[in-house]
Each structure stands twice: as C-alpha cells, then as structure tokens.
C-alpha positions in Angstrom: 107.2 136.4 178.6 109.9 134.8 176.4 107.3 132.8 174.5 105.3 135.9 173.7 108.4 137.8 172.4 109.2 134.7 170.3 105.8 134.5 168.9 105.8 138.2 167.9 109.2 137.9 166.3 108.7 139.2 162.6 111.1 136.5 161.4 109.0 133.8 162.8 105.9 135.2 161.2 107.6 135.2 157.8 108.7 131.6 158.2 105.1 130.6 159.1 103.9 132.5 156.0 106.3 130.9 153.6 105.5 127.5 155.1 101.9 128.0 154.5 102.3 129.3 151.0 104.6 126.3 150.3 102.2 123.8 151.8 99.3 125.2 149.7 101.3 125.1 146.6 102.6 121.7 147.2 99.1 120.4 147.8 97.7 122.2 144.7 100.6 120.8 142.6 100.1 117.3 144.0 96.4 117.4 143.4 97.0 118.7 139.8 99.4 115.9 139.1 96.9 113.4 140.5 94.1 114.8 138.5 96.2 114.9 135.3 97.3 111.2 135.8 93.7 110.2 136.4 92.6 112.1 133.2 95.4 110.5 131.2 94.4 107.0 132.5 90.8 107.5 131.5 91.8 109.0 128.3 94.1 106.0 127.5 91.1 103.8 128.2 89.1 105.8 125.5 92.0 105.6 123.1 92.0 101.7 123.5 88.3 101.8 122.7 89.2 103.6 119.4 91.2 100.5 118.4 88.2 98.2 119.2 86.0 100.5 117.1 83.5 100.8 120.1 83.8 104.5 120.7 80.3 106.2 121.0 79.3 109.6 120.2 79.0 110.6 123.8 82.6 109.7 124.3 83.7 112.4 121.9 81.8 115.0 123.8 83.1 113.6 127.1 86.6 114.2 125.6 85.8 117.6 124.3 83.9 119.0 127.3 85.2 117.1 130.4 88.9 116.9 129.4 88.9 120.1 127.4 90.4 118.2 124.5 91.1 120.9 121.8 88.6 121.2 119.0 91.6 120.6 116.5 92.5 117.4 118.4 89.0 116.0 117.7 89.4 116.9 114.1 92.7 115.2 114.0 91.1 112.0 115.3 88.5 112.2 112.6 91.1 112.7 109.9 92.8 109.6 111.1 89.8 107.7 110.6 89.3 109.0 107.1 93.0 108.1 106.3 92.2 104.6 107.4 89.0 104.5 105.3 86.7 104.5 108.3 84.5 107.2 107.1 81.4 106.3 109.2 83.4 106.9 112.3 84.6 110.4 111.0 81.1 111.3 110.0 79.8 110.4 113.5 82.4 112.7 115.1 81.5 115.6 112.8 77.7 115.1 113.3 78.1 114.8 117.1 80.3 117.9 117.4 77.9 120.0 115.2 75.2 119.6 118.0 77.6 121.0 120.6 79.8 123.7 119.0 78.5 127.2 119.2 81.1 129.2 117.3 80.1 129.9 113.6 83.7 129.4 112.4 83.7 125.9 113.9 80.3 125.0 112.4 81.5 126.1 109.1 84.7 124.0 109.4 82.8 121.0 110.5 80.2 121.3 107.7 83.1 121.5 105.2 84.8 118.4 106.5 81.5 116.5 106.7 80.6 117.3 103.1 84.1 116.2 102.0 83.8 112.9 104.0 80.4 112.2 102.4 81.9 112.8 99.0 84.8 110.6 99.5 82.7 107.8 100.8 80.4 108.0 97.7 77.3 109.4 99.6 76.9 112.1 97.0 73.4 113.4 97.7 74.4 113.7 101.4 77.4 115.7 100.5 75.2 117.8 98.2 72.8 118.6 101.1 75.8 119.5 103.4 77.4 121.8 100.9 74.2 123.6 100.4 73.7 123.9 104.2 77.2 125.3 104.4 76.5 127.8 101.7 73.5 129.1 103.6 75.9 130.0 106.5 78.7 131.2 104.1 77.6 132.0 100.7 81.0 132.9 99.4 82.7 129.7 100.5 84.6 128.8 97.3 85.5 125.3 98.8 82.0 124.5 99.1 81.1 125.7 95.6 84.0 123.8 94.0 83.1 120.5 95.8 79.5 121.1 94.7 80.8 121.0 91.2 82.5 117.7 91.7 79.2 116.3 93.2 77.1 117.5 90.3 79.7 116.1 87.8 79.5 112.6 89.5 75.7 112.8 89.5 75.7 113.9 85.8 73.8 117.0 86.7 75.6 119.3 84.5 73.0 122.2 84.4 73.4 122.5 88.2 77.2 122.3 87.7 77.1 125.1 85.3 74.9 127.2 87.7 77.6 126.8 90.4 80.4 127.7 87.9 78.4 131.0 87.3 78.4 131.6 91.1 82.2 131.2 91.1 82.6 133.4 88.2 80.9 136.2 90.3 83.6 135.5 92.8 86.3 136.2 90.2 87.4 132.6 89.8 88.7 131.4 86.4 86.0 129.0 85.2 86.7 128.9 81.5 88.5 125.5 81.5 85.8 124.1 83.8 82.9 125.3 81.6 84.5 123.7 78.6 85.0 120.4 80.4 81.5 120.3 81.9 79.8 121.0 78.7 81.9 118.3 77.0 80.7 115.8 79.5 77.2 117.0 79.0 77.5 116.3 75.3 78.9 112.8 75.9 76.2 111.9 78.3 73.4 113.3 76.4 71.1 110.1 75.7 69.3 111.9 72.8 72.3 112.3 70.7 73.7 109.5 68.4 77.4 108.5 68.5 77.8 110.2 65.1 76.4 113.6 66.2 78.3 113.4 69.5 81.5 112.7 67.6 81.0 115.6 65.3 80.2 118.1 68.0 83.2 116.9 70.0 85.5 117.3 67.1 84.2 120.8 66.5 84.7 121.6 70.1 88.3 120.3 70.0 89.2 122.5 67.1 88.2 125.5 69.2 89.6 124.2 72.5 92.8 122.1 72.2 92.7 121.5 75.9 90.1 118.8 75.1 92.8 116.9 73.1 92.8 113.7 75.1 89.2 113.5 76.0 87.9 113.9 72.4 90.6 111.6 71.0 89.7 108.9 73.5 85.9 109.2 72.7 86.6 109.0 68.9 89.0 106.1 69.2 86.3 104.2 71.1 83.2 105.1 69.2 84.2 106.7 65.8 87.7 105.4 64.7 87.1 106.5 61.1 86.7 110.1 62.2 89.7 109.9 64.5 92.0 108.5 61.8 90.8 111.0 59.3 91.9 113.9 61.6 94.5 112.1 63.7 97.3 114.4 62.7 95.4 117.4 64.2 95.7 115.8 67.7 98.7 116.0 70.1 99.4 112.2 69.7 101.9 112.0 72.6 99.2 112.9 75.0 97.5 109.7 74.0 100.5 107.5 73.6 99.1 104.9 76.0 95.8 104.6 74.2 97.6 104.3 70.8 100.0 101.8 72.2 97.2 99.3 73.3 95.2 99.6 70.0 94.8 96.3 68.2 96.6 95.9 64.8 93.3 95.9 62.9 92.2 99.2 64.5 95.0 101.1 63.1 95.0 103.2 59.9 98.6 102.5 58.6 98.3 105.0 55.8 98.0 107.7 58.4 100.7 106.1 60.4 103.1 106.5 57.5 102.2 110.2 57.4 103.3 110.7 61.1 106.9 110.3 62.3 105.6 109.8 65.8 103.2 107.0 64.9 105.8 105.3 62.7 108.2 105.3 65.7 105.5 104.2 68.1 104.3 101.2 66.0 107.9 100.2 65.0 108.6 100.1 68.8 105.4 98.0 69.1 106.6 95.6 66.4 103.6 96.2 64.1 105.8 97.7 61.3 109.5 98.2 60.8 109.6 101.8 59.3 111.5 103.6 62.0 115.2 102.9 63.0 115.4 105.5 65.8 113.4 107.8 67.9 114.0 110.9 70.1 111.9 109.3 72.8 114.1 107.2 74.9 111.7 104.5 75.7 110.7 104.1 72.0 114.4 104.2 70.9 115.2 101.3 73.3 112.2 99.2 72.0 113.1 100.0 68.4 116.7 98.9 69.0 115.7 95.6 70.7 113.3 94.9 67.8 116.1 95.3 65.3 118.5 93.4 67.4 119.1 89.6 67.0 119.0 89.3 70.7 115.3 89.2 71.7 114.6 91.1 74.9 111.1 90.9 76.5 110.5 94.6 77.0 107.2 96.5 76.8 105.9 99.9 77.7 103.8 100.7 80.8 102.4 104.1 81.6 101.8 106.2 84.7 100.2 109.6 84.9 101.2 112.5 87.1 99.3 115.7 87.9 101.2 118.8 87.0 99.4 120.7 89.8 99.9 118.6 92.9 102.7 116.3 91.4 100.9 113.1 92.5 101.2 110.0 90.5 98.3 107.7 89.4 98.3 104.3 87.7 95.4 105.2 85.5 94.2 108.4 83.7 91.7 110.6 85.4 90.2 113.8 83.8 89.9 115.1 87.3 92.8 114.6 89.7 91.6 112.5 92.7 94.1 114.3 94.9 93.7 118.1 94.2 90.6 117.9 92.1 91.9 120.0 89.3 90.8 119.1 85.7 92.8 117.9 82.8 96.1 118.2 84.6 97.3 114.5 84.2 100.3 114.0 81.9 101.3 110.5 80.7 104.8 109.2 81.1 105.9 105.9 79.3 108.0 103.5 81.3 109.9 100.5 80.1 108.8 97.3 81.7 109.1 93.6 81.4 106.7 92.2 78.7 103.9 90.0 79.9 104.8 87.8 76.9 108.1 86.1 76.9 109.4 86.8 73.4 112.4 84.3 73.7 109.8 81.4 74.0 108.3 82.5 70.7 111.6 82.2 68.7 
C-alpha cells in the first residue's frame, strides 16, 4: 500500500519527468557535439586537400549540401584561390555551383564572379560569353556591361564597345569620357590609317578634349616627334614628365625647351642643359642643386603612378586602372632615387 502511495506522489512524477527531459536533452546535446566533431574532422580533411590542390568538383557540392556550408563561404574559398592566382580552381567552383544553385540572385552573382575570373585570367572570349549570358538574366546589370567594355577594349572590338556604352547611356551612366577614350583607341589601332593621318586626327581630338593629353602626347612622341615639338607648349607637360625625362638628347627640340620654364628646369635637372638654377618642383630643385654643386651626388628620377579614384599605386602607367578599371585616372609622381650610373666614377 505504501509503494502505491509513493508511486502516485506528484513530486515523484515531477522528478521522473525532469529526469526524462534531462536525459533526452543530454543525449541530444551529446549526439550533436559528436556529429559536429565528426563533421569538423571531415571538413579539416577536405581543407588539407585544398593545400594539396586535389579538391574535386563533387567535394564543393559535398561541402555545400551535406555540411550546409554557407553559399558565401564557398565564394570566399574561390576568392582565396583568385588571390593566389589559382584561377582554374576558382572557375571550377563557380561552374560546379552554377549547376546546383536554384536562386536567381545566386546564379547572377556566380555568373558575375565567373566572368570576372575569366577576364583576370586572360580568357577574354569566355568572359564575353559569360557576361552576355548574365545580361540575358539581368539586362540592366551595369557591372556586366562595364566589364564587357573592358573585354571589347582588350579584343580591340571598339564598335561593340561603343554599342555597350550606348546601353549604359540608356541607364543614365556618364559615358562621355569612355566614348572619347574608346574612339581614340579605335583611331590608333586602325590599320588603314597612316601614322601621319593618325597623328593629325589625334592632335585635333586633343584640342577638343584635353583629357586625352597624355595619350596623344605619348603617341606623337613615339611616332611623330616633329608634330609634338611643334605643339608641345599646348600640352600639360607635367603629366608626361616621365616620358620627357627618358627622351634621348637627340630627340629633344631645345628651341622649344628654351621657350618653356618647365622644360628648362627638367632638362637642367637631367644635365642636358644648364639654363635653370632653381625649380618649384622639389625633386627638380634637388637635382639642379646637385648638378650645380662641386660635390657629385648620384641622384636620378624614378616615377610611380597612383589612381586618383582608388588611390592604388602602380609602377607603370596604365590608361585604365587595373584595380578599379576607371580610365585616365593615373597621375604621375616623380621620386628621387639613386642613379644607376655612378657619377663619381665619371669624374
């Protein structure tokens, strides 16, 4: 009788209930921990295979579907490959995921990354095909349109580039500068025009669009020095200080040099002439002072370029920034450096 009373005691029932709940929770927690440790162990094995470069396409899907690895995490792995220059691995990830994702936004994102990776790896025709495929899904995708312009520029298909620019214009993008730039390249690469005709056309374009200052001056110095020196004072010469600095003595028109304070300072600093005794440009002032000094110092000028949009620096001039892809944004900066010729050994 006592056992029956104890069994029916409400407190005993509550204890049994809590014990049961605790046991289930503990077992569930233990199993979750076990499963997580096992998953991490397998995941670490896969990560090691990354280092060995043997990861296969099905492994990405295994990570994505079995372990619920977030979509963004897979993209992060692909971006790591791109950063290391392993473009083929990143491309394999994008292509494999494209077969398994169902959301339109994810497909659009993957196509954009895939096109960019093809472009960076130099597979321009594949990049073109991917961007066109992306535009079929999202016709107003400005990123795809802009990258298509880069592709057509590299392929020297300037008519197609202009067609894409017209599409961007319909989307209220400012394309004036890009149009001028693409048409300039079209003239430069036209095989039916002689250097003389190209020079004249480029110079006439420059008079209308001063943004072409460096591109036109560079072309004329290379292919039509006479026309350049005839009109040199019309150019912003500081923007091409590096080109002027490296000119050979016999390629310089010193009559025009004497008519320009900047050129007189530049070539006095270079040591070609001795017309200037000072300069407002610090680097030129230092070089002029050392040239006029009895103490010979082996100094020279080096140059670096920075993009005034993304603020990245670059060792050589690019008409299109390789980082942010903006055009004609590079600015030149002279830097004092040790001369490759030891002047003291020449004295």
